[in-house]
GUPAMI-765982 format. One record per residue: chain; z, x, y of N, C-alpha, C in turn; residue in one letter. Coordinates in Angstrom, 3 decimals. Example, Ala and Ser with C-alpha at 12.3 -4.5 7.8 and 13.67 -1.06 7.14 Angstrom:
BEGIN
  chain       n.w       n.u       n.v      ca.w      ca.u      ca.v       c.w       c.u       c.v  res
      A     7.800    13.190    -5.690     7.800    12.300    -4.500     7.800    13.200    -3.300    A
      A     7.080    12.850    -2.250     7.140    13.670    -1.060     7.870    12.900     0.030    S
This chain:
BEGIN
  chain       n.w       n.u       n.v      ca.w      ca.u      ca.v       c.w       c.u       c.v  res
      A   250.126    85.546   113.440   250.069    86.446   114.843   250.383    85.301   115.810    M
      A   250.787    85.961   117.371   250.912    85.912   118.471   249.614    85.386   118.711    K
      A   249.042    83.867   119.418   247.743    83.467   119.047   247.147    84.394   120.874    P
      A   247.970    84.872   121.305   247.204    86.131   122.995   247.264    87.106   122.452    N
      A   248.475    87.412   121.484   247.711    88.873   121.017   246.798    88.813   119.828    L
      A   246.080    88.030   118.975   245.098    87.338   118.391   243.812    87.427   119.335    R
      A   243.583    86.854   120.724   243.060    86.352   121.716   242.575    88.347   121.748    R
      A   243.885    89.204   122.263   243.570    90.552   122.705   242.795    91.408   121.981    L
      A   243.207    90.943   120.523   242.398    91.854   119.521   241.035    91.537   119.322    L
      A   240.683    90.011   119.617   239.444    89.759   119.442   238.431    90.220   120.400    A
      A   239.204    90.239   121.543   237.838    90.928   122.614   238.090    92.015   122.691    T
      A   238.706    92.884   122.216   238.311    94.332   121.667   237.752    94.765   120.561    I
      A   237.362    93.844   119.744   236.719    93.671   118.682   235.357    93.256   119.070    S
      A   235.606    92.388   119.995   234.229    91.986   119.626   233.252    92.430   120.664    G
      A   234.260    93.494   121.770   233.626    94.335   122.328   233.043    95.581   121.823    L
      A   233.732    95.857   120.963   233.657    97.297   120.023   232.136    96.604   119.517    A
      A   232.185    95.505   118.503   230.972    95.563   117.666   230.230    94.980   118.422    A
      A   229.929    94.463   119.724   228.902    94.678   120.893   228.355    96.078   121.517    G
      A   229.186    96.773   121.910   228.135    98.071   121.928   227.805    98.654   121.293    I
      A   228.452    99.050   120.122   228.042    98.999   118.863   226.472    99.021   118.735    L
      A   226.361    97.388   118.669   225.126    97.193   118.315   224.002    97.466   119.603    V
      A   224.112    97.428   120.678   223.849    97.712   122.144   222.956    99.432   121.929    I
      A   224.523   100.160   121.825   223.671   101.534   121.518   223.333   101.855   120.167    A
      A   223.468   101.291   118.831   222.183   101.339   117.789   220.765   100.745   118.076    A
      A   220.593    99.545   118.711   219.630    98.957   119.294   218.539    99.953   119.920    L
      A   219.262   100.072   121.175   218.673   101.223   122.044   218.441   102.500   121.202    E
      A   219.091   102.789   120.355   218.569   104.213   120.004   217.194   104.099   118.875    M
      A   217.508   103.119   118.771   216.218   102.623   117.851   214.526   102.776   118.741    F
      A   215.224   102.174   119.584   214.142   101.622   120.617   213.820   103.150   121.222    G
      A   214.583   103.680   121.239   214.338   105.417   122.073   213.499   106.224   121.070    H
      A   213.504   106.066   120.009   213.574   106.986   118.404   211.706   106.243   118.577    A
      A   211.498   104.924   118.409   210.423   104.127   118.023   209.519   104.167   119.294    L
      A   209.573   104.568   120.220   208.730   104.041   121.544   208.364   105.251   122.690    F
      A   209.741   106.326   121.973   209.517   107.258   123.557   209.109   108.486   123.030    M
      A   208.422   108.523   121.327   208.048   109.848   120.625   209.080   111.038   121.278    N
      A   210.315   110.882   121.140   211.103   111.610   121.029   211.244   112.815   122.218    G
      A   210.973   112.019   123.388   211.010   112.309   124.895   212.694   113.034   125.314    A
      A   213.020   113.482   125.453   214.396   113.806   125.820   215.057   112.918   126.834    P
      A   215.734   112.570   126.954   216.485   111.573   128.000   216.850   112.818   129.079    M
      A   216.416   112.770   130.118   217.353   113.476   131.419   218.865   113.471   131.443    P
      A   219.316   114.600   132.475   220.452   114.350   132.857   220.558   113.136   134.087    S
      A   221.467   112.276   134.229   221.880   111.275   134.876   222.058   111.817   136.250    A
      A   222.466   112.986   136.621   222.744   113.111   137.373   221.414   114.026   138.572    T
      A   220.323   113.799   137.656   219.136   113.955   138.027   218.362   112.462   138.741    D
      A   217.951   111.926   139.920   217.945   110.549   139.909   216.359   110.861   140.040    P
      A   215.879   111.983   140.309   214.062   111.699   140.396   213.729   112.213   138.854    A
      A   214.491   112.342   138.085   213.884   112.723   136.610   214.274   111.249   135.726    A
      A   215.330   110.857   136.084   215.516   109.769   135.657   214.768   108.193   135.981    V
      A   214.311   108.623   137.115   213.392   107.961   137.729   212.078   107.465   137.283    Q
      A   211.595   109.097   136.755   210.331   109.470   136.533   210.251   108.889   134.983    A
      A   211.740   108.767   134.227   211.555   108.767   133.084   211.203   107.693   132.878    Y
      A   211.790   106.555   133.480   211.828   105.160   133.561   210.842   104.244   134.128    A
      A   209.956   105.232   134.645   208.736   104.451   134.898   207.684   104.856   133.657    E
      A   208.131   105.807   133.134   206.980   106.162   131.678   207.659   105.396   130.798    G
      A   208.772   104.784   130.349   208.501   103.162   129.362   207.721   102.200   129.254    M
      A   208.082   102.625   127.924   206.874   101.142   127.393   206.904    99.650   127.417    S
      A   206.442    98.955   127.569   206.784    97.479   127.567   207.585    97.627   126.115    F
      A   206.825    97.728   124.941   208.326    97.829   124.078   209.379    98.760   123.967    G
      A   209.342    99.675   124.405   210.730   100.134   125.056   211.851    99.761   125.738    A
      A   210.964    98.799   126.865   211.997    97.765   127.761   212.188    96.791   127.010    L
      A   211.238    95.852   126.258   211.444    94.918   125.351   212.624    95.453   124.661    A
      A   212.935    96.291   123.734   214.203    96.493   122.845   215.469    96.993   123.698    T
      A   214.833    97.726   124.950   216.560    97.015   126.000   216.994    95.897   125.676    L
      A   216.302    94.831   126.637   216.482    93.254   126.417   217.104    92.946   125.109    L
      A   216.399    92.948   124.177   216.734    92.569   122.729   218.412    93.193   122.221    V
      A   218.393    94.117   122.764   219.666    95.442   122.155   220.911    94.630   123.235    A
      A   220.466    94.135   124.605   221.228    93.589   125.333   221.627    92.093   124.921    W
      A   220.780    91.724   124.634   221.341    90.103   124.084   222.178    90.110   122.698    C
      A   221.654    91.124   121.741   222.098    91.054   120.157   223.696    91.789   120.295    A
      A   223.521    92.298   121.217   224.944    93.044   121.698   225.941    91.543   122.192    G
      A   225.749    90.812   123.008   226.284    89.974   123.319   226.328    88.624   122.423    A
      A   225.708    88.720   121.344   225.661    87.697   120.263   226.862    88.284   119.180    Y
      A   226.346    89.183   119.173   227.095    89.859   118.141   228.374    89.935   118.444    V
      A   228.886    90.301   119.692   230.084    90.580   119.773   230.659    89.816   120.118    G
      A   229.915    88.310   120.681   230.602    87.319   120.884   231.403    86.545   119.338    T
      A   230.259    86.675   118.472   230.360    86.016   116.746   231.813    86.790   116.387    V
      A   231.913    88.323   116.835   233.342    88.860   116.337   234.319    88.895   116.455    V
      A   234.011    88.420   117.915   235.549    87.658   118.787   236.005    86.223   118.467    A
      A   234.871    85.727   118.169   235.312    84.203   117.819   235.642    84.005   116.587    V
      A   235.566    84.556   115.754   236.325    84.895   113.951   237.477    85.511   114.141    R
      A   237.816    86.387   115.040   238.848    87.201   114.969   240.062    86.260   116.064    V
      A   239.255    85.460   117.234   240.304    84.614   117.475   240.422    83.489   116.708    A
      A   239.905    83.368   116.074   240.447    82.078   115.057   240.198    80.438   116.191    R
      A   239.632    80.639   117.465   239.230    79.535   117.965   239.147    80.256   119.624    G
      A   239.530    79.471   120.551   239.069    79.996   122.007   237.482    80.160   122.121    A
      A   237.043    80.041   121.875   235.381    79.792   121.384   234.768    80.671   122.689    E
      A   234.940    79.283   123.604   234.631    79.514   124.895   234.727    80.695   125.744    R
      A   236.622    80.671   125.178   237.016    81.725   126.243   236.038    83.244   126.052    T
      A   235.949    83.333   124.409   235.554    84.487   124.130   233.925    84.702   124.129    M
      A   233.771    83.435   124.354   232.154    83.710   124.853   231.597    84.453   126.407    S
      A   232.509    84.197   127.304   232.390    84.195   128.453   233.250    85.791   128.724    L
      A   233.926    86.393   127.936   234.131    87.368   128.098   233.698    88.696   127.350    L
      A   233.058    88.078   126.576   232.097    88.972   125.805   230.900    88.587   126.782    I
      A   230.062    87.768   126.517   228.440    87.401   127.282   228.984    87.998   129.150    G
      A   229.935    88.222   129.575   230.785    88.824   131.072   230.512    89.917   130.899    G
      A   231.115    90.037   130.146   231.069    92.090   129.927   230.016    92.882   130.039    F
      A   229.010    92.134   128.664   228.177    92.590   128.699   226.757    92.348   129.870    V
      A   226.974    90.985   130.466   226.282    91.045   131.557   226.308    91.944   132.623    L
      A   227.792    92.043   133.051   227.879    92.850   134.165   228.534    94.173   133.610    A
      A   227.739    95.101   132.770   227.363    96.522   132.558   226.202    96.353   132.690    S
      A   225.340    94.847   132.084   223.624    95.343   132.701   223.574    95.704   133.589    T
      A   224.088    94.167   134.377   223.842    94.667   136.158   224.507    95.896   136.439    V
      A   225.570    96.257   136.136   225.732    97.814   136.797   224.629    98.858   136.388    M
      A   224.050    98.645   135.399   222.985    99.174   134.755   221.581    99.447   135.917    N
      A   221.490    97.635   136.208   220.459    98.052   137.044   220.314    98.405   138.397    F
      A   221.651    98.440   139.069   221.924    99.604   140.150   221.599   100.969   140.235    F
      A   222.101   101.351   138.673   221.910   102.753   138.712   220.559   103.319   137.996    Q
      A   219.850   102.037   137.680   218.315   102.964   136.956   217.361   101.747   137.496    F
      A   216.558   102.644   137.735   215.270   101.623   137.966   214.999   100.541   136.655    P
      A   214.907    99.505   137.228   214.247    98.728   135.823   212.893    97.372   136.099    H
      A   212.088    96.592   135.622   211.160    96.100   136.431   212.142    94.798   136.435    P
      A   211.065    94.307   137.571   211.841    92.537   137.630   211.952    91.958   136.643    M
      A   211.042    91.622   135.805   210.566    90.517   134.828   211.687    91.418   133.788    W
      A   212.321    92.368   133.393   213.414    92.452   132.589   214.934    92.179   133.348    L
      A   214.746    92.631   134.657   216.358    91.909   135.299   216.645    90.461   134.822    M
      A   215.835    89.716   135.186   215.563    88.330   135.682   215.429    87.804   134.016    I
      A   215.045    88.789   132.800   215.289    87.970   131.856   216.568    88.794   131.276    S
      A   217.180    89.585   131.560   218.694    89.540   130.909   219.603    88.674   131.384    A
      A   219.260    88.643   132.595   220.473    87.890   133.269   220.577    86.570   133.030    I
      A   219.081    85.636   132.427   219.142    84.580   132.134   219.472    84.645   130.385    V
      A   219.071    85.723   129.684   219.011    85.187   128.428   220.591    86.003   127.381    L
      A   221.232    87.180   128.022   222.458    87.469   127.548   223.845    86.167   128.052    I
      A   223.641    85.423   129.027   224.253    84.547   128.670   224.095    83.274   127.556    P
      A   222.860    83.259   127.806   222.437    81.918   126.599   223.141    82.345   125.400    V
      A   222.736    84.207   124.381   222.648    84.815   123.660   224.355    84.625   123.285    A
      A   225.194    84.552   124.044   226.783    84.615   123.734   226.989    83.325   123.638    S
      A   226.500    82.346   124.339   226.509    80.764   123.822   226.212    80.297   123.034    W
      A   225.098    81.134   122.194   224.174    80.378   121.383   225.098    81.428   119.675    L
      A   226.270    81.974   119.920   226.473    82.567   119.287   228.239    81.582   118.616    A
      A   228.662    80.993   119.874   229.699    80.052   119.757   229.449    78.690   118.609    I
      A   230.049    78.905   117.976   229.741    77.591   116.407   230.043    76.894   116.893    P
      A   228.737    75.748   115.777   228.755    74.272   116.556   229.420    73.249   115.128    R
      A   230.213    72.390   115.908   230.603    71.537   115.358   229.855    70.248   114.864    R
      A   229.833    69.758   113.376   228.519    68.481   113.363   229.250    67.488   113.918    S
      A   228.651    66.534   113.959   229.160    65.166   114.804   230.198    64.334   114.216    A
      A   229.903    64.940   112.665   231.141    63.857   111.984   232.121    64.363   111.427    G
      A   232.381    65.651   111.954   233.824    66.421   111.740   235.146    65.836   112.807    A
      A   235.788    66.069   112.102   237.033    65.450   113.157   237.275    66.461   113.925    A
């Protein structure tokens, strides 16, 4: 397979894996911490704000874990499919997750600690997913 096509497929598969992990962990956190409270319609800003302000620390921490896990798993998948270009895959997948998260900050209210933590930890999670070569390897 041509390297560029492999990298394109790696990016798509990494994004898909990351999005699935984020969605699954967010649903888990919602079920665990929100006691079945229904998510309000995104078209009603006041209801969304009230819902977000009622979220517990555990629910918010689960969001952070979901975003970081999505960046990590997405990068791992992309690097394995690409068979190389580790830094490029890390930048693409981590950058996409970070950009999506920051866009989310503008749409819905989030506590400052969560925003700062996400901006710092998402790139770290993506970077940690890059395979390390041992010092003795050629």
